[in-house]
C-alpha positions in Angstrom: 239.5 122.7 104.8 237.4 121.0 102.1 237.4 117.8 104.6 235.6 120.2 107.0 232.9 121.1 104.6 232.2 117.6 103.6 231.9 116.7 107.4 229.5 119.6 107.8 227.3 119.0 104.7 227.1 115.4 106.4 226.6 115.9 109.6 224.2 118.7 109.4 221.3 116.4 109.1 222.0 115.7 112.9 223.3 118.8 113.8 223.0 122.4 112.9 225.1 124.5 110.4 226.2 126.9 112.7 226.9 124.5 116.0 229.2 122.3 113.2 230.7 125.7 112.1 231.3 126.8 115.8 232.8 123.3 116.9 234.8 123.5 113.8 236.0 127.1 113.8 234.8 127.7 110.3 232.8 130.7 109.1 229.0 129.4 108.0 229.7 131.9 105.0 232.7 129.8 103.9 230.8 126.6 104.4 227.7 128.0 102.4 230.3 129.2 99.3 231.7 125.8 99.6 228.6 124.4 99.1 227.3 126.6 96.4 229.9 125.7 94.5 230.2 122.1 94.5 227.9 121.3 92.1 230.4 123.5 90.0 232.8 121.4 91.1 231.6 118.3 90.1 231.6 119.4 86.3 235.6 118.8 86.0 235.0 115.1 87.8 232.7 114.0 86.2 234.3 114.8 82.2 237.6 113.0 83.8 235.6 110.3 84.4 234.4 110.2 81.1 237.6 110.7 79.7 238.9 106.8 82.3 236.1 105.3 80.9 237.4 106.1 77.2 241.0 105.3 77.8 239.8 102.1 79.5 237.8 100.8 76.8 240.8 101.7 73.8 243.6 100.0 75.9 240.8 96.8 75.7 240.5 97.5 72.0 244.1 97.3 71.4 244.8 94.5 73.7 246.5 96.7 76.2 248.7 97.5 72.7 249.0 100.9 72.6 250.7 103.5 74.7 250.2 107.2 75.3 251.3 108.1 71.9 248.6 105.8 70.4 245.7 106.5 72.9 246.2 110.0 72.7 246.1 109.5 69.0 242.9 107.4 69.0 241.4 110.1 71.1 241.9 112.8 69.4 240.8 110.7 66.1 237.3 110.1 68.2 237.2 113.8 69.1 238.0 114.3 72.2 240.0 117.6 73.5 
């Protein structure tokens, strides 16, 4: 369903939201609710990206010798949750 909402978000520059929702068979209120929650959904994604970057730094610094237990311990030492 979110693929349709993303499509509407992209295409609303060319067509009205009313028309796009009608053609795709989705309720406008559902689209607007999805749009309102878009920023809140982005927070975990940004946190995940930051964690991936930190794990990558740890792995490179250890010359890729650290496995999950050591990476986890290092993250804990650095204060990650």
